[in-house]
N, C-alpha and C positions, 0 to 999 in steps of 0.2 A: 111545119115540125123539124125540117134539120136544124134550123136555129134554135129551137125551143129544148131540143136534144142537145145542142152543144152547150147552153147554156144551164142545163142542169146538171152536165157532166162538168162545168166548170164551177159550179158551186160543190159537188162533190170535191173536187181537187183543193179545193178552199177549206174546206175540211180538214182534208188530210193534211194540209200545210204546217199547222202548227206541231202536229209531231213529227214532222221530217226530221231528219237528223242533219247534222253539219255535212261539211264538204265530203267528210269521208263515205258518203252513201252513193251505192252503186246500184242503186235500182234501175237506170236507166242507161246503160253502155249506148256509146257513140254509135255501134254500126245498127243499132235499132232506130235510130233516127230517120222517120219518114220524110219524104222532101213536102212541101206544104202543097202541091198538086197532089197528094194521095190522104191528105187530111182535113184539107179546107175546102168544102165544096162551094166555093166561092160563087161561081158562075150560075149555079143553080138555084141560089137561094136568095140572092139579091141584085137590083142593077149595079153598075158598075159603081156610081157615086154613092152610091150606099155599102160599100165595101168594111163590113165590119174588121175590127182588128184580127191578126191571125190568132193573137192568144185567146181571144174569145170562143174559137172554134178548134182549136186544137188541142184536145185533150190527151195526145199521147205520150208526152211528157211530164208524166204527173209529180216525179220525183227527180226531175233532171238535177244533176250536181251543177254547181257555177263552173266547174271547168269546163261545162259545155256550154255555159250562158252566152250566145249570141243571139239574141231574141229578135225575132223578124219584126222589122218595121212592115204597118199593113201593106204597104203596096211598095217594096222597095225598089225605088228607082234609082239603085245605088250602083249599075252595072257600069257606069260611066264616070265612077267617083275617082278611079286610080289617075285618072290623067286631067281630072277637072277638078275646079276648085267645089267643095261640096255648098258653099256657102249659097250655090246659086239655085239650090231646090227649093229655097225660100219664096218659092210661089203664092199667089192669093189663093185662099182655100173656099169653097163651097161650104156653107153651113150645113152641119149635120141634118137630117130630116128626122122626124119623130121616129121614126124605126129604128137609127140608129141608138138614140136614146135609152130605147125600151133594151137593144141587146147590150148596151153598156150598164144597166142598173144593177146588173149582178156585180159589177166590178168597182161600185163606190166605195166598198167597206175597206177594199185594199188600196184606194188610192190615197198616197202619202206626198203629194209633190210640195217642193220646198215653196217657202213663200216667195222667193225671189225667181222663181222659174218663168223663161221667157214661155211666147207663144211655140205651141209645136210648128213645124214645118209643114208648111202648104202641100198638097199634092195635086196634080193636074187631073191624072187619070189612074185608075187602080191597074198598074202592069202587073200581069201574072208573074210569080216568081218560081213556076214550076222548075226550070232548070238549077236552081241554086238551093239544094238540100242545106237551107241554114239551122243552125239548133235554136231550139225554141227554150226560152227560161218561164216556167209554168207562173212564177211570181209576178212578173213584170205586167203592170196595167196598160189599158190601150193607150196608145199614143193619141189617138185621135177622139178621145172623149171630148175636147173642146175646140172650139172653131179657131182656126187659124187667122190672125190679121195679117197683111203683108208686113213682111219683116224686110228692113234692105241689108244686103251685104255690106261688110264692110270694103270700104275703098283700097284696094292695093295702092299704096305709095309708093312703090318702086317696081317699075320692070327689070327684072333682072337678066342678064344678056345669059343664055345659055349656051354651052359649048356640047350641042346636040350630037358631035359626032363619037361622043364616049358612051361606054356601055351604061345602060340605066339601071339602078338598084331603088328599091324603095325602103327607107331607114324611118324607123320610130323611134325618137327620143324620148326617154324617159327621166323626169328629173324633179327634183324638189322646188327649183327657182331658175329665172329667166329673165334678163332684162327687157325690156323695161318694167315687166308686169310685177315681179316681185325679185330684189336683190339682196342679199348679205355680204357677198366674196365673189371669188373667182368662177366659182360655178355658174353663176347668174351670168356674167359676160361669156362662159364658153357654151352656153346652153342657147345665147342668144347668136353669138356671130358664127360658129361651125355649121349648123345648119344653113342659114343664108350662104356661106360659100359651097356647101354642099350641093345646093339647088342650081348653081352655076356650075356645078360640073356633071349636070343631067343627072339629079337624084332627086327622087320624090319624097318629099321630107314631113312628117308631122312631128311636133313636137308636145307630150302630152304632160300636163300640170295639173298640179289641184288649184281649185278656183277658191282663193283664199279670200276671207273677207278685206284684207289689207290691199287689193289689187285696186289702181285707182280707179275712179269711177270713169273715166274717161274710155278708160278700155270696158269695163264692165257692160259700158252702153253699147259698145260696138259689136258683144258678142251674139252670137245667132245660135238659137237654141237649134240642137242637132237632134235630140231624142234623148230616152229615159228607160231605165229598166231597173229591175229590184236582183240582187245578189245576195246568198247567205256571206258569212262571215264567220270563219273557224268552228269553235263551238258554242257560239253566244246564242245557237236556236232563233236570231231573228234573220228578218231581209232589210238590208238597207238599201235606199234609194242611192241610185248611182244618174245623174242627170249629166249631160254631153253639151257644154257650151264651146261654142268655135268661132275664132278668129283668124281672119287671113292678113298677112302682113308680109312685102318683099319675098312673094313667091313663097311662104312656110304657111304651112297650116297649124295654127296653136289650138289643139284641143283640150278645154279644163273640165276636169272632173269635179261633178257639182255635187257636195253633200253639207249641209250647213251644220249636222251635228259634230262633222269633225273637222271642217274647215272654217268656222264662225270666229275663232280668235284670230285676234288681228294680226301677230307675229306669226310666221310661217313656223319657228322653232320653238317651244316651250320648255319641256323637260321631259324624259324619258317615258315618265307614267302615261304621259297623252301621247307623246309622239310616237311611240310604239304601236298601239293600236291605230293610228292616223296612218301611217304607213304601211301597215300590212293592209290596211283597206286600201290605199293609195293602189298598192304594187298590184293587188288583185283585181281592182276594178279598170286599171291600165290596160291589161289584156282583155279582160269580158269586154270592155266597150271596143277595142279592136275589131273583136268577133260580132258585136252587135253593129257595127258601121259596115263590116265586111270588107273592112280596108286592111289587106293581110300583108305585112311587111316583109321583104326577104332578111331584114336584119333589126332586131330590137335593140339599140344602145341605152344602156342603163348607166346611173350616175351617183356615185357614192351610197353610204348604207339606206338613204331613204328609199333606194329603189333596189336594193340588193337583194331582195328576195323576188323580183321578177325573173331570174334565169330559175331560179327554184321552183316558182310555180310552173313556167314554161315549160318543165320538163318533168312536171309531175302530175298535178290536177288540169294541165291545160295542154298535156301531149296529144290526146286526141281530138281536140279540139281544131279548128282552120288554122290557129295563130300557133300553133304547136309545130309548123314545119319553119318557122323564121328561126335564125341562129342570132345568137345573144354576145352582146360585146359588153363588158361592164369596166367603166371607168373611175379609177381611185385617182380624186381630188385632193383629198387629205386622210391619210390612214389613221392618222390619230381618233376620228370619229368612227365608231362602227356598229352603234345599234345593239350593244351587248345587256341582254337581262336574263332574268333566270327562264328554265325551260318551259316550265307549265305556263307563264306569262304567254311568251310566242307561242307556244302550242295552241294555246285556247284562243287567241286572235288570228293567228295564221292557218289552223286547220289542216297544216300539212301532214304528211306521214309521217310515222316513228322513224321510219329508216331515216330520212334526212339530219335526223337529230341524234347523229353519230359522230363520233371525233372527227371523220374527215370530212365532214361538212358542217354543221351549224354548230355542235356542242364546243364548248369551251372550259377549261377547268372544271367538266366533270360536271356541272352544277349549272354552267350559264349557257345559253345560247347567242350566238354571233350571227348577226342578220348579214353582214357584210363578209364573213368568213363562209357564210355557205352560198353568197352569190358568188365569189371566187371558185369556188368547187364547182358549181353547174355551168359557168358560162362557157362559151366556146371561145373566148378570147379576154384576156386581161389586157388592159393600157392603163399608164401613168401619164402624167403629164411633161415628163421629160426622160429621157433616156437616162441620166446619173439618177434620178430617184428611183427608176425601176430597179437599179441595181441597190441602191441604198436601203430600199427598203427589204430586201432578203438579209440584211444582217441585224445583229440585236441591237445596234445604234438607234436603228431607225425604223424596226419592222414592228415597233408597238406590239410585241407579242405573236405576229403573224408571219415572222420571219421564216419559220419552218414551214408553214401552209404555203408561204408562197416560192419558196424553193423547192417544193413538190411540185409547183404548177406554174416553174419558171419557161417551160416550153411554150406555154401560151400567152407567156408576159412579153409586151414590149413599152418604150415609151416614145411618146411622140409629143415634140413641143408644141403648147400653146403660141398663139398670134394674138396679135390685136387687131380692130377693127380700125380701120382706116378711115371710114366715115364718122366713127365717134373721136377718134383721137387723130386731128389731121391739124398743126398747127398752120396753114395755110388758111383753112377755113373757118377755125375754130372762133365761135362767135365771144368766148368768154377770154379772148386775151385783148389786152390794151393795143397790140400790133400783128399785125399777121406775118409770117415770114415763111419761107421754104428753104429747101437746100442752098438755092442761090443767093438769098441775101440775109443768112442768118446771122452772118457777124455783124451787119448792120443794124437789125431790128431786135434782137435778143436781150440787148441793154435797155431798151424801151421798156420791155416787159420786166425786166429788173428792177427799174427804177419806180414802175407802177406797182409791184408787188412791194417793196419795201414803204410806197407811201400807205398802201392800203392797210400793211400789218402794224403802222407806225415803229417801222425801223429806220435808223439814220439812212438817209437817201445818198447813196456813194456806190456807183459802178465799179470802184477799185475795191471793194469789199468781196470775200469770196463767200458765196451763198450756199448752205448747204440747207437742202430740203428733206423731209422723212415725212411721208406719207404711209401711215400702217394702220393695224389694229395694235391697240396697245397691250400686247401681251408677251408673256415670255418667250414663245415660240419665235418673236419678230427679234429676237437679240436687243432687247430693249434694257437689259440691264448691263450688256457693254457700254451701250450708248449714256445710259445715267451715269456709268462710273468715270467716264472721260470727258464729260462737259466742261468743267473748269479749265483740263488743258487746253481743248479745241477752240475756246473762245479767249482767242488772244489779240484782241483789238484791230485782227483784219480778217475777222470770220463772223458770219452771221448764220444761225440755225433757226429754221423754221419746221416745227412739227404741226401736223395736221392728224386726226383720229381720237377714237375714244377705244375704252377699254377698263383694263386692271386699275382701279381707285390708286395704286401705289405709286404708277407710272402717271397716271394725271395729275396727282398731286404734286409728283416730284419738277415735271416741267412747268408746271405753273408756279412751282418756287423759284427755278431757273429765270421763268421770264421777269416775277418782280424781283429778283437780283441784278437783273443784267437788261435792263431798261434799254432800248432802242438796239439791242444785237441779240438777243432772244425773243422768239413769237411762239405762245403755245396754243394752237387751235384747239380744244378739246371739242371737237364736232366730226362730223364728217359733212363735207360741202362739197358736191360735184364740180360746180364750177371753180369754187377756189383752187383744189385740187389741180385743174389745168393750167389755171394761172403760176401753180409754185411748178410744174413740171416746165412751162417756160420762163419763168423769172429766176430760178435758180440754178448756177452752175453745176452742183453735184447732188446726186440723189443716194442719200444712205438706205442699203438693205444689208444689216449685218445679222441675218436670220440665222438661228440654230437651224432650223432644215426648212427648206421650201421646196416643195413639189415642183413649182415652175416658177410661179412669180411672175407681174404682168406690170408692177409697177417700173420695173428695171427697162424694159420693154417699150413703156410709155416715154419713159426719161430718155432714152437714145434716140426715138422717133422725132421729139421736141429738142434736139442738141445739147442735153442735159446728161453729163458723164457719170455712171454709176459706179459706187462707191459697193462692194456687196464682199458676202463671204463665199467659198467654194463650196456649195452644197446645192445637190437637186437642180432645179433649173436654171439658178444663177451660174453655176459653174457650167452649164451648156451654153449659154447665151451671152456671157462676159468673158473676153480674153484680157487677160491681165497686161497693161501696158508696159513695152519694153523699152528702157529708156537707152538703148543701143541702136536697136533697129528701127524704133518709133512704130512698132507692130503694136495690135491691141487696140479693144475700145471703152477701156475701164478701168478701174482699181481694185484688187480683188487682195484676200487674206485667207489662208486655210484652216487653223486650229481655232475652236471656239474660246477666244482670249481677248480681252479687253486693250492690250497692248497692243496686239498685231493689229487691232481696230485702228488705234490711234496711229500706228505706223501706217498704214494705208490712207488713212485721209491729209496724214503729212506729206505724203508721195505725192497724192493730187493737188495739195498746195503748192508743193515746191514746182509743178509743171507749169500749174495756172500762172504764179508769179514771176517765175525764173524763164518761162520758153514758152510765152503767149502763140508762140507761132505754131508750133508743136501742138498745143491743147488745141487749138482751132482747125488745125488737123484732126485730130480726132473727133471733134464736134462733128466737122462734116462727114466724116466716114462712118459715126453713128447714123446720121439722120439717112445717109443714102443705104444703109444696111436693110434689107427687105424683114422685116419681122410681122409680116402681115398673116392673114389664116392663108393664104393660097396655098403655101407650100405643103403647111399640118394638113389641110383638108384633103391633098392630093394622098398624101399617107392614110388618112383615113380610109380614102375610096378606095385605096390599092387593097388594103387590109380587108374591105367587104367584098371586093371582088375576089380575093382568094377563100373568103369562107362560102362562097357561093357560085362556085365554077360550073357555068352549064354552058 
């Protein structure tokens, strides 16, 4: 009888569901949330193996707002989760008896699992969850409706040596891309390398990403189903499926938010019309997923505008939920991209309260809402990827319209320079190179890589030529108008230039023209080839990075680690990582120019060529100095860890 009553009440809830308003609804405040012990008579109505989903017998939260949405999995074995890899819960499941099918019959009309849904994680026994008053979302279907076959957990490919004597903190990284799953720029490298280094510093790290359709199948196949629930979104009047797929690698747990309606397009970024709803959904679903898994981090670390609403959600709709106790950090990787659209659209999709759409938060230019600006206002800390860039973005020249907002929040703003992953970028072990080399034998083996690069690209094979590499997105930001203006002067018969990248058509066409006009001297590779990029770093003598602005830059760090001297403009992270060579003292590790001017760029290139041709001994000294310089993630990760400890002093 108790089960029949529970089912009848569930049907009534379903009927009320269509009329429930969006996020703003306040019908069930958090303090009314009962523990499962009080609402689910599991032990009285069914044997343990027949335990029904909590959602089938918990009519307490008929109109729960999604900020409270941490639906309880049937028999939550999650208490060990903070210290153990969650994938281990995927044990063989017993087939549900007919009694469960009857209990789940009332839920079939709400079931909307996506086509690619993996099997539900199995449960060995129905452990009661009386001690954990987890919030229940009314719209989530029962996870155990289908039998769960055995699912193998992905193999951890590397055991990370953890410095266990350090204070432990848990951090959830939330961002839109991460190598090797999906990467369009430096953000993907940071989301991959920094969590792994933090794991070595005794941090418990999860990375939360969208499950894009473009993620390679080899990784899709290794993902393990962790659960699902439904979540309301903004003022749409609908509930959206949120699946959680998990992959464990190098001591880091990657949780992918699954929803084919938002993430079925091949590319991660399309246009603002589609991207605004996509990342409103993702930001909210990421926090709801943390509640659902009952993995509550000390720090929520968000990246760029795609996760800019996370700190806003955290302090508004989720403030009374378990995840609401976390501190938030927002990192700016490139201030140019901010997620700006008209206020009604972002209000509609986000469901955020009216007070966040004021000038001190999301509102911009009186008619627009800026997702990144809102995140900056609500975050507990703001970081950029270099100290110089943190200062530059508070000026009109680099502030992209947010300079006053950033000056107001300068007390919580700091810059931490990125590093590079020595596992990915190491000339001693790099399989893409013609010959491997290290600090001790770079002078003997680097020339072999130069010859191999010249042969590969159809350039004149001559170790006496000065080879300049340029690996970049072909856009105005990267200073390519300066490069385009001086190519004829650079190609003096002793110099070769290699360009690798794609971007604006005007630059692609210009570099193709130079390749045709200067056969054997200029090579234009209008593509992005990761292996070829490694060979250019190893085979070139110098790397050109004349950016108009550069938050951090990774190419100059890669070049230095491969013994290739950088020629850069003094801006952002380029200024922080490259010290100009001093002819009198011999100090420095590259060549720089300050003002954004083609003549000054040409002068820096000529200074590098003069040292190369006239004083090779000192050139080789700088090469070895660059290779000895520590540009790994270790120092940067320690600075992030220190910031986390400052935010969570207990």
